[in-house]
C-alpha positions in Angstrom: 137.0 -121.0 -41.3 135.5 -124.4 -40.5 132.3 -125.5 -42.2 130.2 -128.6 -41.6 127.9 -130.0 -44.3 125.8 -133.0 -43.5 124.0 -135.0 -46.1 122.3 -138.4 -46.7 119.1 -138.1 -44.8 115.7 -138.9 -46.1 112.4 -140.7 -45.5 112.5 -144.4 -44.9 110.2 -147.0 -43.4 110.9 -148.9 -40.2 113.6 -151.4 -40.8 115.3 -149.4 -43.5 118.8 -148.0 -43.7 120.5 -144.7 -44.4 124.1 -143.6 -44.7 124.9 -140.1 -43.5 127.9 -138.1 -44.5 129.6 -135.1 -43.0 132.1 -133.0 -45.0 134.3 -130.9 -42.9 135.9 -127.9 -44.5 138.9 -126.6 -42.6 141.7 -128.0 -40.5 140.0 -128.4 -37.2 138.9 -132.1 -37.3 141.8 -134.3 -38.2 143.1 -134.8 -34.6 139.8 -134.4 -32.9 137.3 -136.8 -31.5 134.2 -136.4 -33.6 130.5 -137.2 -33.1 127.1 -137.5 -34.6 124.3 -135.7 -32.8 120.6 -135.7 -33.4 117.7 -133.5 -32.3 114.2 -135.1 -32.4 111.1 -133.0 -32.5 110.5 -131.4 -29.1 113.7 -133.1 -27.8 117.1 -131.9 -26.6 120.0 -132.5 -28.8 121.7 -135.8 -28.0 125.0 -137.3 -28.9 124.4 -140.7 -30.6 127.9 -141.8 -31.6 131.5 -140.7 -31.2 134.8 -141.7 -32.8 138.4 -141.1 -31.7 140.8 -139.1 -33.8 142.3 -142.1 -35.5 139.1 -144.0 -35.7 140.1 -146.8 -33.4 137.7 -146.2 -30.6 134.0 -145.7 -30.9 131.1 -145.1 -28.6 127.3 -145.4 -29.1 124.4 -144.4 -27.0 122.4 -147.3 -25.8 119.4 -146.7 -28.1 121.5 -147.1 -31.3 124.0 -149.8 -30.2 124.0 -152.6 -32.7 122.2 -150.6 -35.4 124.5 -147.6 -36.1 128.1 -147.5 -37.1 130.3 -144.4 -37.1 133.4 -144.2 -39.4 135.7 -141.5 -40.5 138.2 -140.8 -43.4 140.7 -138.3 -42.1 142.4 -137.9 -45.5 139.1 -136.9 -47.2 137.8 -135.1 -44.1 134.6 -137.1 -44.1 132.6 -138.5 -41.2 130.0 -141.2 -41.8 127.1 -142.7 -39.9 125.7 -146.0 -41.2 122.2 -146.5 -39.8 120.5 -149.8 -40.1 117.2 -151.2 -38.7 115.8 -147.8 -38.3 112.8 -147.1 -36.0 110.6 -144.1 -35.7 112.4 -143.0 -32.6 115.4 -142.3 -34.8 113.6 -139.5 -36.5 115.3 -136.1 -36.1 117.9 -133.8 -37.6 121.4 -135.2 -37.5 124.5 -133.1 -37.1 128.2 -133.8 -37.0 130.6 -131.9 -34.7 133.4 -132.3 -32.1 132.7 -134.9 -29.5 133.4 -132.5 -26.6 130.9 -129.9 -27.9 133.3 -126.9 -27.6 133.2 -125.8 -31.2 130.0 -123.7 -30.8 129.2 -123.9 -34.5 126.7 -126.2 -36.2 125.8 -127.0 -39.7 122.3 -127.2 -41.0 122.1 -130.9 -40.3 120.3 -133.6 -42.4 116.7 -134.7 -41.7 116.0 -138.4 -41.0 112.4 -139.4 -40.9 111.4 -143.0 -40.2 107.8 -143.9 -40.8 105.9 -146.6 -38.9 
């Protein structure tokens, strides 16, 4: 059974950085496109970054381009999100999952709060 465990969130000031990690337990992720999602307070969940199965192709939503970097380690079954130059609009709970959204299972996420 697959499990998703996100970590690395915290409280930072505007301009700060955080590195999020996602540990995937199970065999479902190695050949899948993966993604980071976030859900801000009172907002719909949005996909902020995706990465192809081998890590060679990446996508970022416009609001995070140039500030966030997604990476993966398929051997260790880890997914990462390096977040730089954080702004209050980045505040939310961050989740990892399949990029196509079909898994139907979510971890608890990790809270990111950016103060102004």
